[in-house]
mmCIF file of the N, C-alpha and C atoms, coordinates in Angstrom:
data_MODEL
# 
_entry.id   MODEL 
# 
loop_
_atom_site.group_PDB 
_atom_site.id 
_atom_site.type_symbol 
_atom_site.label_atom_id 
_atom_site.label_alt_id 
_atom_site.label_comp_id 
_atom_site.label_asym_id 
_atom_site.label_entity_id 
_atom_site.label_seq_id 
_atom_site.pdbx_PDB_ins_code 
_atom_site.Cartn_x 
_atom_site.Cartn_y 
_atom_site.Cartn_z 
_atom_site.occupancy 
_atom_site.B_iso_or_equiv 
_atom_site.pdbx_formal_charge 
_atom_site.auth_seq_id 
_atom_site.auth_comp_id 
_atom_site.auth_asym_id 
_atom_site.auth_atom_id 
_atom_site.pdbx_PDB_model_num 
ATOM 1   N N  . MET A 1 1  ? 22.761 8.696   0.251  1.00 0.00 ? 1  MET A N  1 
ATOM 2   C CA . MET A 1 1  ? 22.118 8.717   1.550  1.00 0.00 ? 1  MET A CA 1 
ATOM 3   C C  . MET A 1 1  ? 23.106 8.135   2.567  1.00 0.00 ? 1  MET A C  1 
ATOM 4   N N  . VAL A 1 2  ? 23.379 8.893   3.578  1.00 0.00 ? 2  VAL A N  1 
ATOM 5   C CA . VAL A 1 2  ? 24.305 8.419   4.605  1.00 0.00 ? 2  VAL A CA 1 
ATOM 6   C C  . VAL A 1 2  ? 23.537 7.679   5.690  1.00 0.00 ? 2  VAL A C  1 
ATOM 7   N N  . ILE A 1 3  ? 24.269 7.039   6.570  1.00 0.00 ? 3  ILE A N  1 
ATOM 8   C CA . ILE A 1 3  ? 23.645 6.209   7.609  1.00 0.00 ? 3  ILE A CA 1 
ATOM 9   C C  . ILE A 1 3  ? 22.750 7.033   8.527  1.00 0.00 ? 3  ILE A C  1 
ATOM 10  N N  . SER A 1 4  ? 23.167 8.241   8.876  1.00 0.00 ? 4  SER A N  1 
ATOM 11  C CA . SER A 1 4  ? 22.342 9.053   9.775  1.00 0.00 ? 4  SER A CA 1 
ATOM 12  C C  . SER A 1 4  ? 21.012 9.422   9.119  1.00 0.00 ? 4  SER A C  1 
ATOM 13  N N  . ASP A 1 5  ? 21.027 9.676   7.809  1.00 0.00 ? 5  ASP A N  1 
ATOM 14  C CA . ASP A 1 5  ? 19.772 9.958   7.108  1.00 0.00 ? 5  ASP A CA 1 
ATOM 15  C C  . ASP A 1 5  ? 18.863 8.740   7.103  1.00 0.00 ? 5  ASP A C  1 
ATOM 16  N N  . LEU A 1 6  ? 19.456 7.573   6.896  1.00 0.00 ? 6  LEU A N  1 
ATOM 17  C CA . LEU A 1 6  ? 18.679 6.337   6.904  1.00 0.00 ? 6  LEU A CA 1 
ATOM 18  C C  . LEU A 1 6  ? 18.085 6.080   8.280  1.00 0.00 ? 6  LEU A C  1 
ATOM 19  N N  . LYS A 1 7  ? 18.868 6.314   9.310  1.00 0.00 ? 7  LYS A N  1 
ATOM 20  C CA . LYS A 1 7  ? 18.386 6.122   10.681 1.00 0.00 ? 7  LYS A CA 1 
ATOM 21  C C  . LYS A 1 7  ? 17.220 7.066   10.979 1.00 0.00 ? 7  LYS A C  1 
ATOM 22  N N  . ASN A 1 8  ? 17.360 8.329   10.608 1.00 0.00 ? 8  ASN A N  1 
ATOM 23  C CA . ASN A 1 8  ? 16.282 9.294   10.840 1.00 0.00 ? 8  ASN A CA 1 
ATOM 24  C C  . ASN A 1 8  ? 15.030 8.927   10.056 1.00 0.00 ? 8  ASN A C  1 
ATOM 25  N N  . TRP A 1 9  ? 15.203 8.441   8.831  1.00 0.00 ? 9  TRP A N  1 
ATOM 26  C CA . TRP A 1 9  ? 14.053 8.031   8.035  1.00 0.00 ? 9  TRP A CA 1 
ATOM 27  C C  . TRP A 1 9  ? 13.339 6.845   8.679  1.00 0.00 ? 9  TRP A C  1 
ATOM 28  N N  . LEU A 1 10 ? 14.114 5.861   9.166  1.00 0.00 ? 10 LEU A N  1 
ATOM 29  C CA . LEU A 1 10 ? 13.507 4.700   9.816  1.00 0.00 ? 10 LEU A CA 1 
ATOM 30  C C  . LEU A 1 10 ? 12.770 5.088   11.082 1.00 0.00 ? 10 LEU A C  1 
ATOM 31  N N  . ILE A 1 11 ? 13.344 5.996   11.854 1.00 0.00 ? 11 ILE A N  1 
ATOM 32  C CA . ILE A 1 11 ? 12.691 6.423   13.095 1.00 0.00 ? 11 ILE A CA 1 
ATOM 33  C C  . ILE A 1 11 ? 11.385 7.145   12.781 1.00 0.00 ? 11 ILE A C  1 
ATOM 34  N N  . LYS A 1 12 ? 11.380 7.981   11.740 1.00 0.00 ? 12 LYS A N  1 
ATOM 35  C CA . LYS A 1 12 ? 10.153 8.690   11.377 1.00 0.00 ? 12 LYS A CA 1 
ATOM 36  C C  . LYS A 1 12 ? 9.113  7.768   10.766 1.00 0.00 ? 12 LYS A C  1 
ATOM 37  N N  . THR A 1 13 ? 9.549  6.769   10.033 1.00 0.00 ? 13 THR A N  1 
ATOM 38  C CA . THR A 1 13 ? 8.635  5.925   9.283  1.00 0.00 ? 13 THR A CA 1 
ATOM 39  C C  . THR A 1 13 ? 7.937  4.893   10.149 1.00 0.00 ? 13 THR A C  1 
ATOM 40  N N  . PHE A 1 14 ? 8.681  4.224   11.021 1.00 0.00 ? 14 PHE A N  1 
ATOM 41  C CA . PHE A 1 14 ? 8.123  3.116   11.782 1.00 0.00 ? 14 PHE A CA 1 
ATOM 42  C C  . PHE A 1 14 ? 7.812  3.534   13.206 1.00 0.00 ? 14 PHE A C  1 
ATOM 43  N N  . ASP A 1 15 ? 6.773  2.942   13.735 1.00 0.00 ? 15 ASP A N  1 
ATOM 44  C CA . ASP A 1 15 ? 6.328  3.206   15.093 1.00 0.00 ? 15 ASP A CA 1 
ATOM 45  C C  . ASP A 1 15 ? 6.219  1.860   15.808 1.00 0.00 ? 15 ASP A C  1 
ATOM 46  N N  . ILE A 1 16 ? 6.249  1.871   17.124 1.00 0.00 ? 16 ILE A N  1 
ATOM 47  C CA . ILE A 1 16 ? 6.139  0.614   17.864 1.00 0.00 ? 16 ILE A CA 1 
ATOM 48  C C  . ILE A 1 16 ? 4.778  -0.041  17.607 1.00 0.00 ? 16 ILE A C  1 
ATOM 49  N N  . ARG A 1 17 ? 3.776  0.763   17.295 1.00 0.00 ? 17 ARG A N  1 
ATOM 50  C CA . ARG A 1 17 ? 2.467  0.185   16.969 1.00 0.00 ? 17 ARG A CA 1 
ATOM 51  C C  . ARG A 1 17 ? 2.536  -0.651  15.697 1.00 0.00 ? 17 ARG A C  1 
ATOM 52  N N  . ASP A 1 18 ? 3.378  -0.239  14.758 1.00 0.00 ? 18 ASP A N  1 
ATOM 53  C CA . ASP A 1 18 ? 3.556  -1.024  13.534 1.00 0.00 ? 18 ASP A CA 1 
ATOM 54  C C  . ASP A 1 18 ? 4.152  -2.387  13.840 1.00 0.00 ? 18 ASP A C  1 
ATOM 55  N N  . VAL A 1 19 ? 5.106  -2.417  14.758 1.00 0.00 ? 19 VAL A N  1 
ATOM 56  C CA . VAL A 1 19 ? 5.739  -3.685  15.118 1.00 0.00 ? 19 VAL A CA 1 
ATOM 57  C C  . VAL A 1 19 ? 4.710  -4.632  15.716 1.00 0.00 ? 19 VAL A C  1 
ATOM 58  N N  . PHE A 1 20 ? 3.904  -4.143  16.644 1.00 0.00 ? 20 PHE A N  1 
ATOM 59  C CA . PHE A 1 20 ? 2.886  -4.991  17.256 1.00 0.00 ? 20 PHE A CA 1 
ATOM 60  C C  . PHE A 1 20 ? 1.807  -5.383  16.250 1.00 0.00 ? 20 PHE A C  1 
ATOM 61  N N  . CYS A 1 21 ? 1.440  -4.459  15.389 1.00 0.00 ? 21 CYS A N  1 
ATOM 62  C CA . CYS A 1 21 ? 0.401  -4.739  14.397 1.00 0.00 ? 21 CYS A CA 1 
ATOM 63  C C  . CYS A 1 21 ? 0.840  -5.830  13.428 1.00 0.00 ? 21 CYS A C  1 
ATOM 64  N N  . PHE A 1 22 ? 2.007  -5.677  12.836 1.00 0.00 ? 22 PHE A N  1 
ATOM 65  C CA . PHE A 1 22 ? 2.465  -6.659  11.857 1.00 0.00 ? 22 PHE A CA 1 
ATOM 66  C C  . PHE A 1 22 ? 2.922  -7.948  12.515 1.00 0.00 ? 22 PHE A C  1 
ATOM 67  N N  . GLY A 1 23 ? 3.455  -7.845  13.734 1.00 0.00 ? 23 GLY A N  1 
ATOM 68  C CA . GLY A 1 23 ? 3.810  -9.061  14.467 1.00 0.00 ? 23 GLY A CA 1 
ATOM 69  C C  . GLY A 1 23 ? 2.582  -9.875  14.826 1.00 0.00 ? 23 GLY A C  1 
ATOM 70  N N  . GLY A 1 24 ? 1.547  -9.197  15.297 1.00 0.00 ? 24 GLY A N  1 
ATOM 71  C CA . GLY A 1 24 ? 0.304  -9.894  15.625 1.00 0.00 ? 24 GLY A CA 1 
ATOM 72  C C  . GLY A 1 24 ? -0.375 -10.472 14.403 1.00 0.00 ? 24 GLY A C  1 
ATOM 73  N N  . THR A 1 25 ? -0.336 -9.730  13.310 1.00 0.00 ? 25 THR A N  1 
ATOM 74  C CA . THR A 1 25 ? -0.929 -10.235 12.072 1.00 0.00 ? 25 THR A CA 1 
ATOM 75  C C  . THR A 1 25 ? -0.185 -11.466 11.570 1.00 0.00 ? 25 THR A C  1 
ATOM 76  N N  . SER A 1 26 ? 1.129  -11.463 11.705 1.00 0.00 ? 26 SER A N  1 
ATOM 77  C CA . SER A 1 26 ? 1.881  -12.645 11.271 1.00 0.00 ? 26 SER A CA 1 
ATOM 78  C C  . SER A 1 26 ? 1.589  -13.846 12.159 1.00 0.00 ? 26 SER A C  1 
ATOM 79  N N  . LEU A 1 27 ? 1.362  -13.625 13.449 1.00 0.00 ? 27 LEU A N  1 
ATOM 80  C CA . LEU A 1 27 ? 0.994  -14.741 14.329 1.00 0.00 ? 27 LEU A CA 1 
ATOM 81  C C  . LEU A 1 27 ? -0.391 -15.281 13.985 1.00 0.00 ? 27 LEU A C  1 
ATOM 82  N N  . ILE A 1 28 ? -1.313 -14.393 13.640 1.00 0.00 ? 28 ILE A N  1 
ATOM 83  C CA . ILE A 1 28 ? -2.638 -14.838 13.203 1.00 0.00 ? 28 ILE A CA 1 
ATOM 84  C C  . ILE A 1 28 ? -2.513 -15.663 11.924 1.00 0.00 ? 28 ILE A C  1 
ATOM 85  N N  . ALA A 1 29 ? -1.702 -15.179 10.996 1.00 0.00 ? 29 ALA A N  1 
ATOM 86  C CA . ALA A 1 29 ? -1.508 -15.905 9.734  1.00 0.00 ? 29 ALA A CA 1 
ATOM 87  C C  . ALA A 1 29 ? -0.888 -17.277 9.977  1.00 0.00 ? 29 ALA A C  1 
ATOM 88  N N  . TRP A 1 30 ? 0.049  -17.349 10.883 1.00 0.00 ? 30 TRP A N  1 
ATOM 89  C CA . TRP A 1 30 ? 0.699  -18.625 11.199 1.00 0.00 ? 30 TRP A CA 1 
ATOM 90  C C  . TRP A 1 30 ? -0.302 -19.612 11.789 1.00 0.00 ? 30 TRP A C  1 
ATOM 91  N N  . GLY A 1 31 ? -1.142 -19.133 12.700 1.00 0.00 ? 31 GLY A N  1 
ATOM 92  C CA . GLY A 1 31 ? -2.154 -20.002 13.298 1.00 0.00 ? 31 GLY A CA 1 
ATOM 93  C C  . GLY A 1 31 ? -3.181 -20.480 12.290 1.00 0.00 ? 31 GLY A C  1 
ATOM 94  N N  . VAL A 1 32 ? -3.632 -19.578 11.435 1.00 0.00 ? 32 VAL A N  1 
ATOM 95  C CA . VAL A 1 32 ? -4.612 -19.962 10.421 1.00 0.00 ? 32 VAL A CA 1 
ATOM 96  C C  . VAL A 1 32 ? -3.978 -20.905 9.405  1.00 0.00 ? 32 VAL A C  1 
ATOM 97  N N  . TYR A 1 33 ? -2.697 -20.700 9.092  1.00 0.00 ? 33 TYR A N  1 
ATOM 98  C CA . TYR A 1 33 ? -2.004 -21.577 8.149  1.00 0.00 ? 33 TYR A CA 1 
ATOM 99  C C  . TYR A 1 33 ? -1.936 -23.006 8.679  1.00 0.00 ? 33 TYR A C  1 
ATOM 100 N N  . ASP A 1 34 ? -1.819 -23.152 9.986  1.00 0.00 ? 34 ASP A N  1 
ATOM 101 C CA . ASP A 1 34 ? -1.810 -24.498 10.572 1.00 0.00 ? 34 ASP A CA 1 
ATOM 102 C C  . ASP A 1 34 ? -3.160 -25.190 10.420 1.00 0.00 ? 34 ASP A C  1 
ATOM 103 N N  . ILE A 1 35 ? -4.230 -24.411 10.399 1.00 0.00 ? 35 ILE A N  1 
ATOM 104 C CA . ILE A 1 35 ? -5.568 -24.985 10.278 1.00 0.00 ? 35 ILE A CA 1 
ATOM 105 C C  . ILE A 1 35 ? -5.915 -25.243 8.810  1.00 0.00 ? 35 ILE A C  1 
ATOM 106 N N  . TYR A 1 36 ? -5.781 -24.206 7.982  1.00 0.00 ? 36 TYR A N  1 
ATOM 107 C CA . TYR A 1 36 ? -6.134 -24.325 6.562  1.00 0.00 ? 36 TYR A CA 1 
ATOM 108 C C  . TYR A 1 36 ? -5.262 -23.350 5.769  1.00 0.00 ? 36 TYR A C  1 
ATOM 109 N N  . PRO A 1 37 ? -4.219 -23.828 5.107  1.00 0.00 ? 37 PRO A N  1 
ATOM 110 C CA . PRO A 1 37 ? -3.230 -22.940 4.481  1.00 0.00 ? 37 PRO A CA 1 
ATOM 111 C C  . PRO A 1 37 ? -3.774 -21.888 3.511  1.00 0.00 ? 37 PRO A C  1 
ATOM 112 N N  . PRO A 1 38 ? -4.698 -22.204 2.597  1.00 0.00 ? 38 PRO A N  1 
ATOM 113 C CA . PRO A 1 38 ? -5.158 -21.139 1.697  1.00 0.00 ? 38 PRO A CA 1 
ATOM 114 C C  . PRO A 1 38 ? -5.870 -19.991 2.419  1.00 0.00 ? 38 PRO A C  1 
ATOM 115 N N  . ALA A 1 39 ? -6.519 -20.297 3.520  1.00 0.00 ? 39 ALA A N  1 
ATOM 116 C CA . ALA A 1 39 ? -7.230 -19.246 4.245  1.00 0.00 ? 39 ALA A CA 1 
ATOM 117 C C  . ALA A 1 39 ? -6.273 -18.258 4.895  1.00 0.00 ? 39 ALA A C  1 
ATOM 118 N N  . ALA A 1 40 ? -5.059 -18.693 5.192  1.00 0.00 ? 40 ALA A N  1 
ATOM 119 C CA . ALA A 1 40 ? -4.096 -17.795 5.828  1.00 0.00 ? 40 ALA A CA 1 
ATOM 120 C C  . ALA A 1 40 ? -3.787 -16.604 4.931  1.00 0.00 ? 40 ALA A C  1 
ATOM 121 N N  . PHE A 1 41 ? -3.626 -16.845 3.640  1.00 0.00 ? 41 PHE A N  1 
ATOM 122 C CA . PHE A 1 41 ? -3.324 -15.751 2.719  1.00 0.00 ? 41 PHE A CA 1 
ATOM 123 C C  . PHE A 1 41 ? -4.530 -14.825 2.553  1.00 0.00 ? 41 PHE A C  1 
ATOM 124 N N  . ILE A 1 42 ? -5.710 -15.387 2.540  1.00 0.00 ? 42 ILE A N  1 
ATOM 125 C CA . ILE A 1 42 ? -6.923 -14.583 2.381  1.00 0.00 ? 42 ILE A CA 1 
ATOM 126 C C  . ILE A 1 42 ? -7.148 -13.711 3.604  1.00 0.00 ? 42 ILE A C  1 
ATOM 127 N N  . ILE A 1 43 ? -7.050 -14.297 4.778  1.00 0.00 ? 43 ILE A N  1 
ATOM 128 C CA . ILE A 1 43 ? -7.302 -13.551 6.013  1.00 0.00 ? 43 ILE A CA 1 
ATOM 129 C C  . ILE A 1 43 ? -6.226 -12.495 6.235  1.00 0.00 ? 43 ILE A C  1 
ATOM 130 N N  . THR A 1 44 ? -4.970 -12.857 6.002  1.00 0.00 ? 44 THR A N  1 
ATOM 131 C CA . THR A 1 44 ? -3.891 -11.885 6.175  1.00 0.00 ? 44 THR A CA 1 
ATOM 132 C C  . THR A 1 44 ? -4.038 -10.729 5.191  1.00 0.00 ? 44 THR A C  1 
ATOM 133 N N  . GLY A 1 45 ? -4.374 -11.018 3.962  1.00 0.00 ? 45 GLY A N  1 
ATOM 134 C CA . GLY A 1 45 ? -4.598 -9.955  2.986  1.00 0.00 ? 45 GLY A CA 1 
ATOM 135 C C  . GLY A 1 45 ? -5.758 -9.059  3.369  1.00 0.00 ? 45 GLY A C  1 
ATOM 136 N N  . ALA A 1 46 ? -6.816 -9.650  3.903  1.00 0.00 ? 46 ALA A N  1 
ATOM 137 C CA . ALA A 1 46 ? -7.963 -8.851  4.339  1.00 0.00 ? 46 ALA A CA 1 
ATOM 138 C C  . ALA A 1 46 ? -7.592 -7.951  5.510  1.00 0.00 ? 46 ALA A C  1 
ATOM 139 N N  . ILE A 1 47 ? -6.790 -8.467  6.429  1.00 0.00 ? 47 ILE A N  1 
ATOM 140 C CA . ILE A 1 47 ? -6.360 -7.650  7.568  1.00 0.00 ? 47 ILE A CA 1 
ATOM 141 C C  . ILE A 1 47 ? -5.500 -6.483  7.092  1.00 0.00 ? 47 ILE A C  1 
ATOM 142 N N  . PHE A 1 48 ? -4.545 -6.759  6.203  1.00 0.00 ? 48 PHE A N  1 
ATOM 143 C CA . PHE A 1 48 ? -3.698 -5.682  5.701  1.00 0.00 ? 48 PHE A CA 1 
ATOM 144 C C  . PHE A 1 48 ? -4.501 -4.675  4.877  1.00 0.00 ? 48 PHE A C  1 
ATOM 145 N N  . PHE A 1 49 ? -5.481 -5.134  4.137  1.00 0.00 ? 49 PHE A N  1 
ATOM 146 C CA . PHE A 1 49 ? -6.344 -4.226  3.382  1.00 0.00 ? 49 PHE A CA 1 
ATOM 147 C C  . PHE A 1 49 ? -7.126 -3.326  4.331  1.00 0.00 ? 49 PHE A C  1 
ATOM 148 N N  . TYR A 1 50 ? -7.666 -3.909  5.399  1.00 0.00 ? 50 TYR A N  1 
ATOM 149 C CA . TYR A 1 50 ? -8.418 -3.130  6.386  1.00 0.00 ? 50 TYR A CA 1 
ATOM 150 C C  . TYR A 1 50 ? -7.516 -2.102  7.075  1.00 0.00 ? 50 TYR A C  1 
ATOM 151 N N  . ILE A 1 51 ? -6.298 -2.511  7.415  1.00 0.00 ? 51 ILE A N  1 
ATOM 152 C CA . ILE A 1 51 ? -5.362 -1.584  8.048  1.00 0.00 ? 51 ILE A CA 1 
ATOM 153 C C  . ILE A 1 51 ? -5.030 -0.434  7.104  1.00 0.00 ? 51 ILE A C  1 
ATOM 154 N N  . SER A 1 52 ? -4.843 -0.726  5.828  1.00 0.00 ? 52 SER A N  1 
ATOM 155 C CA . SER A 1 52 ? -4.515 0.339   4.880  1.00 0.00 ? 52 SER A CA 1 
ATOM 156 C C  . SER A 1 52 ? -5.674 1.304   4.702  1.00 0.00 ? 52 SER A C  1 
ATOM 157 N N  . ILE A 1 53 ? -6.898 0.808   4.780  1.00 0.00 ? 53 ILE A N  1 
ATOM 158 C CA . ILE A 1 53 ? -8.060 1.701   4.680  1.00 0.00 ? 53 ILE A CA 1 
ATOM 159 C C  . ILE A 1 53 ? -8.134 2.605   5.909  1.00 0.00 ? 53 ILE A C  1 
ATOM 160 N N  . ILE A 1 54 ? -7.896 2.032   7.079  1.00 0.00 ? 54 ILE A N  1 
ATOM 161 C CA . ILE A 1 54 ? -7.938 2.830   8.308  1.00 0.00 ? 54 ILE A CA 1 
ATOM 162 C C  . ILE A 1 54 ? -6.840 3.892   8.292  1.00 0.00 ? 54 ILE A C  1 
ATOM 163 N N  . ARG A 1 55 ? -5.625 3.504   7.930  1.00 0.00 ? 55 ARG A N  1 
ATOM 164 C CA . ARG A 1 55 ? -4.508 4.448   7.950  1.00 0.00 ? 55 ARG A CA 1 
ATOM 165 C C  . ARG A 1 55 ? -4.641 5.490   6.848  1.00 0.00 ? 55 ARG A C  1 
ATOM 166 N N  . GLY A 1 56 ? -5.315 5.155   5.768  1.00 0.00 ? 56 GLY A N  1 
ATOM 167 C CA . GLY A 1 56 ? -5.468 6.105   4.684  1.00 0.00 ? 56 GLY A CA 1 
ATOM 168 C C  . GLY A 1 56 ? -6.475 7.195   4.980  1.00 0.00 ? 56 GLY A C  1 
ATOM 169 N N  . THR A 1 57 ? -7.398 6.947   5.897  1.00 0.00 ? 57 THR A N  1 
ATOM 170 C CA . THR A 1 57 ? -8.427 7.939   6.193  1.00 0.00 ? 57 THR A CA 1 
ATOM 171 C C  . THR A 1 57 ? -8.019 8.900   7.292  1.00 0.00 ? 57 THR A C  1 
ATOM 172 N N  . LYS A 1 58 ? -6.953 8.603   8.010  1.00 0.00 ? 58 LYS A N  1 
ATOM 173 C CA . LYS A 1 58 ? -6.538 9.497   9.104  1.00 0.00 ? 58 LYS A CA 1 
ATOM 174 C C  . LYS A 1 58 ? -5.481 10.458  8.662  1.00 0.00 ? 58 LYS A C  1 
# 
């Protein structure tokens, strides 16, 4: 795989919405981790599970 193929794959695979989605989710996880660390993993996993269900149905 050459660099141009990798670049084209990355452009097709990722969207700016993904950046905001995962960036926002990581900020939520960071905030929850400051309050109660075990809950951060549970809430973040639930958010990612919900996102995967939504993306899988479209």
